[in-house]
C-alpha positions as CSV (number, residue, x, y, z in Angstrom):
1,M,103.8,39.7,107.4
2,K,101.7,38.0,109.9
3,R,99.0,40.6,110.3
4,T,98.7,40.7,106.7
5,G,97.9,37.0,106.3
6,T,95.3,37.3,109.3
7,I,93.7,40.2,107.4
8,I,93.3,37.9,104.3
9,V,92.2,34.8,106.2
10,L,89.3,37.5,107.8
11,L,88.1,38.7,104.9
12,L,88.0,34.9,103.1
13,I,85.6,34.1,106.0
14,V,83.4,36.9,106.0
15,I,83.0,36.5,102.0
16,C,82.2,32.9,102.5
17,F,79.7,33.8,105.3
18,C,77.8,36.3,103.4
19,A,78.0,33.9,100.3
20,G,76.4,31.2,102.5
21,I,73.6,33.5,103.8
22,Y,72.9,34.8,100.5
23,Y,72.5,31.2,99.1
24,I,70.4,30.2,101.9
25,W,68.1,33.4,101.4
26,T,67.7,32.9,97.6
27,K,67.0,29.0,98.3
28,D,64.1,30.4,101.0
29,Q,62.8,32.8,98.3
30,K,62.1,29.9,95.6
31,D,58.6,28.2,95.6
32,P,58.5,24.7,96.6
33,V,57.3,22.3,93.7
34,V,53.6,20.9,94.1
35,Y,52.3,18.2,92.0
36,L,48.7,17.9,91.6
37,T,47.0,14.3,91.0
38,E,44.1,12.7,89.3
39,Q,42.2,9.6,89.5
40,A,41.2,7.0,87.0
41,T,37.7,7.0,85.9
42,N,35.5,4.8,83.7
43,Q,35.2,5.7,80.0
44,T,34.0,4.4,76.8
45,I,37.2,4.6,74.3
46,V,36.9,4.3,70.7
47,K,40.1,3.9,68.5
48,K,39.2,5.2,65.0
49,T,40.6,6.8,61.6
50,V,38.8,9.4,59.4
51,A,38.1,9.3,55.8
52,T,36.6,12.1,53.8
53,G,34.1,11.5,50.8
54,S,30.5,11.6,50.1
55,I,27.6,10.0,50.2
56,V,26.4,8.4,46.6
57,P,23.4,5.6,45.4
58,K,24.6,2.4,45.6
59,E,23.4,1.8,41.6
60,E,23.0,4.7,39.4
61,V,21.1,3.8,35.9
62,L,21.8,6.0,33.1
63,I,18.4,6.0,30.8
64,K,19.9,6.3,27.0
65,P,18.0,6.5,23.8
66,N,17.8,3.4,21.2
67,I,17.5,6.3,18.6
68,S,19.1,9.7,17.4
69,G,16.9,12.5,17.3
70,I,15.6,15.7,19.1
71,I,13.9,15.5,22.4
72,D,10.2,16.3,21.7
73,E,8.7,16.2,25.2
74,I,10.1,15.3,28.8
75,F,7.6,14.0,31.5
76,V,9.7,13.9,34.6
77,E,11.9,16.3,36.5
78,A,14.6,15.8,39.2
79,G,13.1,14.4,42.6
80,D,10.5,12.6,41.3
81,I,9.9,8.9,42.0
82,I,8.9,6.9,39.2
83,K,8.4,3.0,38.6
84,S,10.0,0.7,35.9
85,G,8.5,1.2,32.7
86,D,7.1,4.8,33.3
87,L,7.3,7.2,30.3
88,I,10.4,9.6,30.7
89,A,10.6,11.4,27.5
90,K,9.8,11.1,23.6
91,V,12.5,11.5,21.0
92,K,11.4,13.0,17.5
93,V,13.5,11.3,15.0
94,V,15.3,13.4,12.3
95,P,16.3,10.5,9.9
96,N,19.4,9.7,8.3
97,V,19.4,10.4,4.3
98,N,21.5,7.3,3.7
99,S,19.7,4.9,6.1
100,L,16.4,6.3,4.5
101,S,17.5,5.8,1.0
102,S,18.7,2.3,1.7
103,A,15.5,1.1,3.7
104,K,13.4,2.3,0.6
105,N,15.9,0.6,-1.7
106,N,15.0,-2.6,0.5
107,I,11.3,-2.2,0.0
108,N,11.5,-1.5,-3.7
109,S,13.6,-4.9,-4.0
110,A,11.4,-6.8,-1.7
111,K,8.3,-5.6,-3.8
112,T,10.2,-7.2,-7.1
113,Q,10.7,-10.6,-5.1
114,V,7.0,-10.6,-4.1
115,E,6.0,-10.1,-7.4
116,T,8.2,-12.7,-9.0
117,A,7.2,-15.0,-6.3
118,R,3.6,-14.6,-7.6
119,L,4.0,-14.9,-11.0
120,A,5.9,-18.1,-9.9
121,L,2.9,-19.2,-7.8
122,E,0.5,-18.6,-10.5
123,S,2.4,-20.8,-13.1
124,Q,2.7,-23.6,-10.4
125,R,-1.2,-23.2,-9.9
126,S,-2.0,-23.6,-13.5
127,I,0.4,-26.9,-13.6
128,Y,-1.1,-28.4,-10.4
129,N,-4.9,-27.9,-11.9
130,R,-3.8,-29.1,-15.3
131,Q,-2.2,-32.2,-14.0
132,K,-4.8,-32.9,-10.8
133,G,-7.3,-32.9,-14.3
134,L,-5.2,-35.4,-16.1
135,F,-4.5,-37.7,-13.0
136,E,-8.3,-37.8,-12.5
137,K,-9.0,-39.5,-15.9
138,G,-6.0,-41.7,-15.3
139,V,-3.8,-40.3,-18.0
140,I,-0.7,-39.6,-15.9
141,S,0.8,-41.5,-12.8
142,A,0.4,-40.5,-9.3
143,N,4.4,-39.9,-9.1
144,E,3.9,-37.0,-11.8
145,F,0.9,-35.8,-10.0
146,D,2.9,-35.9,-6.8
147,T,5.6,-33.8,-8.1
148,A,3.3,-31.2,-9.6
149,Q,1.4,-30.7,-6.0
150,L,5.2,-30.6,-4.4
151,S,5.9,-27.7,-6.7
152,F,3.0,-25.8,-6.0
153,D,3.4,-26.1,-2.2
154,Q,7.1,-24.8,-2.7
155,A,5.7,-21.6,-4.5
156,Q,3.0,-20.9,-1.9
157,Q,5.7,-21.1,0.7
158,R,8.3,-18.7,-1.2
159,Y,5.6,-16.2,-1.9
160,S,4.4,-16.1,1.7
161,Q,7.9,-15.9,2.8
162,E,8.4,-13.0,0.1
163,K,5.5,-11.0,1.6
164,V,7.0,-11.3,5.3
165,T,10.1,-10.0,3.7
166,L,8.4,-7.1,2.4
167,G,6.3,-6.3,5.8
168,G,9.9,-6.3,7.6
169,A,11.3,-4.1,5.0
170,Q,8.6,-1.5,5.4
171,Q,8.8,-1.6,9.1
172,T,12.3,-0.7,9.0
173,F,11.3,1.9,6.6
174,D,9.1,3.3,9.0
175,I,11.3,3.1,11.9
176,V,14.0,4.9,10.2
177,K,11.7,7.6,9.0
178,T,9.7,7.9,12.5
179,G,11.6,5.7,15.0
180,T,8.2,3.9,15.2
181,S,5.5,1.3,13.1
182,R,2.3,0.2,13.2
183,G,2.0,-2.5,16.3
184,L,4.9,-1.4,18.3
185,G,3.0,0.0,21.0
186,A,5.0,1.0,23.9
187,S,8.1,-0.4,22.9
188,A,8.4,2.2,19.9
189,N,12.1,4.0,19.9
190,T,10.7,7.2,20.2
191,E,9.4,6.7,23.5
192,I,12.0,6.7,26.4
193,R,11.0,5.0,29.4
194,A,12.3,4.0,32.7
195,T,14.4,0.6,33.2
196,V,14.5,0.5,36.7
197,S,12.0,2.1,39.9
198,G,13.4,4.9,41.9
199,M,14.2,8.7,42.2
200,V,15.1,10.5,39.1
201,L,18.4,12.4,40.3
202,D,18.9,14.2,37.1
203,V,17.6,15.0,33.7
204,P,20.5,16.7,32.0
205,V,18.6,17.5,28.8
206,K,15.9,20.0,27.8
207,T,13.0,20.0,25.2
208,G,14.6,20.5,21.8
209,N,18.2,19.0,22.8
210,Q,19.7,16.8,20.1
211,V,20.5,13.1,21.4
212,I,22.6,10.1,20.1
213,E,21.5,6.5,20.4
214,S,23.6,4.0,22.3
215,N,25.3,1.7,20.5
216,N,28.8,-0.2,20.3
217,F,30.8,2.9,19.1
218,N,28.9,5.3,21.1
219,D,27.8,5.4,24.9
220,G,24.7,7.6,23.6
221,T,23.3,10.8,25.5
222,T,21.9,10.3,28.9
223,I,18.6,11.4,29.1
224,A,18.1,11.0,32.9
225,T,20.0,9.3,35.8
226,I,17.6,6.9,38.2
227,A,18.6,5.9,41.8
228,D,17.0,3.9,44.5
229,V,17.9,6.6,47.5
230,D,17.0,4.1,50.1
231,K,20.3,2.3,49.3
232,M,23.2,4.9,49.8
233,I,26.8,4.1,50.2
234,F,29.5,6.2,51.8
235,E,32.5,6.6,49.2
236,G,35.8,7.9,50.1
237,K,39.6,7.7,50.3
238,V,42.1,6.8,53.0
239,D,45.9,7.5,53.0
240,E,48.4,4.5,52.6
241,S,49.6,5.2,56.2
242,E,46.0,4.3,57.6
243,V,45.1,1.6,55.0
244,G,46.8,-1.2,57.1
245,K,45.3,-0.6,59.8
246,I,41.6,-1.4,58.2
247,K,39.4,-4.3,57.2
248,E,36.3,-5.2,55.5
249,Q,33.2,-5.2,57.9
250,L,34.3,-2.9,60.7
251,P,31.8,-0.4,61.7
252,L,31.5,3.2,60.1
253,E,30.0,6.2,61.6
254,I,29.2,8.9,58.9
255,T,28.8,12.3,59.6
256,V,27.1,14.6,56.9
257,G,28.1,18.3,57.1
258,A,24.8,19.3,55.8
259,I,22.9,17.0,58.2
260,E,24.0,18.6,61.8
261,N,23.4,16.4,64.7
262,K,23.0,13.2,63.1
263,K,25.3,10.2,62.8
264,F,24.8,7.4,60.5
265,D,25.8,3.5,61.1
266,A,27.6,1.7,58.1
267,V,29.7,-0.6,57.5
268,L,32.8,-1.2,55.5
269,D,32.5,-3.4,52.8
270,Y,35.2,-2.6,50.2
271,I,38.5,-1.1,50.3
272,A,40.4,-0.7,46.8
273,P,43.5,-3.1,45.9
274,K,45.4,-0.8,44.2
275,G,45.9,3.0,45.2
276,V,46.2,6.1,43.2
277,S,48.4,9.1,43.8
278,E,46.8,12.4,44.7
279,N,48.9,15.4,45.4
280,G,52.0,13.2,46.2
281,A,50.3,10.8,48.3
282,I,48.9,7.4,48.0
283,Q,45.0,7.4,48.2
284,F,43.0,4.2,48.3
285,E,39.3,4.1,47.7
286,I,36.5,2.8,50.3
287,K,33.0,2.3,50.3
288,G,30.9,1.5,53.5
289,T,27.0,0.7,52.9
290,L,24.6,3.0,55.1
291,A,22.2,1.2,57.2
292,K,19.3,3.8,57.3
293,K,16.9,3.2,60.4
294,D,15.1,6.7,60.4
295,T,13.4,8.7,57.5
296,T,15.9,11.3,57.0
297,F,16.8,12.1,53.5
298,I,20.2,12.3,52.2
299,R,20.9,13.9,49.2
300,A,23.0,12.1,46.7
301,G,26.6,13.9,46.5
302,L,26.7,15.6,49.8
303,S,30.2,15.6,51.6
304,A,30.6,13.4,54.6
305,N,33.2,12.0,57.0
306,A,33.5,8.4,58.1
307,S,34.8,7.6,61.3
308,I,36.4,4.0,60.7
309,I,36.0,2.3,64.3
310,L,39.3,0.2,64.4
311,A,38.7,-0.8,68.1
312,K,36.2,-0.1,71.4
313,A,36.1,-0.5,74.8
314,E,33.3,0.2,76.7
315,D,33.0,1.4,80.5
316,V,36.7,0.6,81.0
317,L,39.1,1.6,83.7
318,A,41.0,4.7,81.9
319,I,43.5,7.7,82.5
320,K,44.7,10.4,80.6
321,E,47.7,9.5,78.4
322,A,49.5,12.5,79.5
323,L,49.8,10.9,83.0
324,V,51.7,8.0,81.5
325,Q,55.7,7.7,81.6
326,Y,57.7,5.2,80.0
327,D,61.1,3.4,81.2
328,K,63.9,4.7,79.5
329,E,65.5,1.3,79.4
330,T,62.7,-1.1,79.4
331,K,60.0,1.1,77.7
332,Q,57.7,-0.3,80.3
333,A,54.6,2.2,80.9
334,Y,54.1,3.6,84.0
335,V,52.5,6.0,86.4
336,E,53.2,7.6,90.0
337,V,50.7,7.1,92.8
338,A,50.5,9.0,95.8
339,T,51.7,7.5,99.0
340,G,51.2,10.7,101.3
341,D,51.7,14.3,101.0
342,Q,53.9,15.3,97.9
343,E,55.1,11.5,98.2
344,F,55.0,9.2,95.2
345,E,55.9,5.7,94.4
346,R,56.3,4.2,90.7
347,R,53.5,1.6,89.7
348,D,53.7,-0.3,86.4
349,I,50.7,-0.6,84.2
350,E,49.4,-2.7,81.3
351,M,47.4,-0.6,78.6
352,G,44.8,-1.3,76.1
353,V,42.8,0.4,73.7
354,S,43.7,4.2,73.3
355,D,41.9,7.0,71.5
356,G,45.1,9.6,71.8
357,I,43.4,11.4,74.8
358,F,42.3,8.4,77.3
359,V,43.8,5.0,77.5
360,E,42.7,1.8,78.8
361,V,44.2,0.6,82.2
362,T,44.4,-3.1,82.4
363,S,45.9,-3.6,85.5
364,G,48.4,-1.6,87.9
365,I,46.4,1.0,89.5
366,T,42.5,1.2,90.9
367,K,40.0,3.7,90.7
368,D,40.7,5.2,94.2
369,D,44.7,5.4,93.5
370,K,45.8,9.3,93.0
371,I,48.0,9.4,90.0
372,K,50.8,12.2,89.7
373,V,50.1,15.0,87.0
374,W,53.7,15.8,85.7
375,N,53.4,19.4,85.1
376,Q,54.8,21.2,88.2
377,L,53.1,24.1,89.8
378,K,54.3,26.8,92.2
379,S,53.2,26.6,95.6
380,P,49.3,28.5,95.9
381,L,50.9,30.1,99.2
382,T,53.1,32.6,97.2
383,G,50.6,33.1,94.6
384,G,52.4,31.3,91.9
385,G,51.1,30.1,88.7
386,F,51.6,27.6,86.0
């Protein structure tokens, strides 16, 4: 019985010994953990958000006719530089039958009024001449002669007014029929002229197209679009999650997809007070005026991206954000700095501007400190990798 117990004890000792040897052997086979280090560098850090949109003129002027008709001739094309008052197109009037008939009736009525006024004037002239002769002979008093002279003067004035009315009716008839009238010159309705100076962006009509006049009930047909291409703006939209971070007068960096290796400076000068729902998200319109400092021609309507610079720190001490750790209880940011071979100590740091990759460090470390990289490496002696 004692011999059996002894054997069992010896077996247990051998098993434990073998397990210990195996544990030590497997532990020796594991590669030691090696941490790399990095040092802080001087960086220019820009914190920004991006908005998508397009480049459009600050002001676009739509040229519309003052009379309906058919385009008879066009004198400009898209891309032309024109001045205010330059001729853009001519419109051939197609008179409206009702308007033409009404204008003709007005002429006939005016002619009748003129003839009536002429007859009244001739009658008053005869009375005036007769009263004048009697007054000179002393037959009638001065009061009676003054009354006759006043009636004659009034008849002359009424006749002159009716002649003016007839002239206006005739001019209206000519305008309804042809779009112009004698004496109008450059102000003829058939001549469409530029109201501002700039570049012609678009001529959406062609010779022979019918156009509608601009009035209180209709916007009218656009004959040409004119804008000053030296005054361009970025027009885009930002998400509701970003709109709270931006404000007017922030600087913008505009990149245009069609113009490579070029950035244009701009200033954010408008943020819409009301958002619009697009694809389930609320978008806010923004506008920024471009400050063109070179002769690069930017075509209206080109798609562009605007980097809205929220904060900027130039030539500051910075490290990668991946090196920063946070205390689980206090949430204090810290890094581990090398004090010897694979020996590190904790250093609390204060941070400034971050762009998501690099972060400014305002205190806690120096440029010479070697900061622990948290990715573990196998020992290079054993040929390991990441």
